[in-house]
N, C-alpha and C positions, 0 to 999 in steps of 0.2 A: 501553466495549466490554463486552459480557456475558461472564461467566465461561465458560470452555470446559472441556470434560471433558478429562482427561489423554489425551494422544496424538492429540487432534484438531487439524486444521490450521485456521488462521484463513482466512476467506473474503476474496476480493479486496475485496468491499464493506466488510468490517470494517476491513481495513487502510486503505482509502481514507478511511473515516469517521474513524478514529483520527488519521490524518495531516492531515485537513482538506483533502484534495485530491479530485479527481474519480476515478471508477473507471478512466477511460481513462488518466489520468496515473499512477495506481498500477500499472496494467497495463504501461505503457511502462517504468516504473522496474524492476519485477520481471523483465520480459523483456529488459532491456538495450537498449531502443530509444533512438534519438537524439531530440534536440529537447526534453529536459527539463533545466531549469536546475538547477545544483548545489544551491541551497537547498531545492528541492522534493525532489530525490533524497535529501538528508539527512533531510528530514521523514519520508519513506516508509520508509527503511531505519533 
């Protein structure tokens, strides 16, 4: 993941890429959606 300037937020795309999951999965995890297995939640968070 590229360096970010101080105070900037990571994008959902960056979080998904770093965790090795799809953008949709990262979105479900971040927004507290159902249907995401615990190992994937752990990877994203």
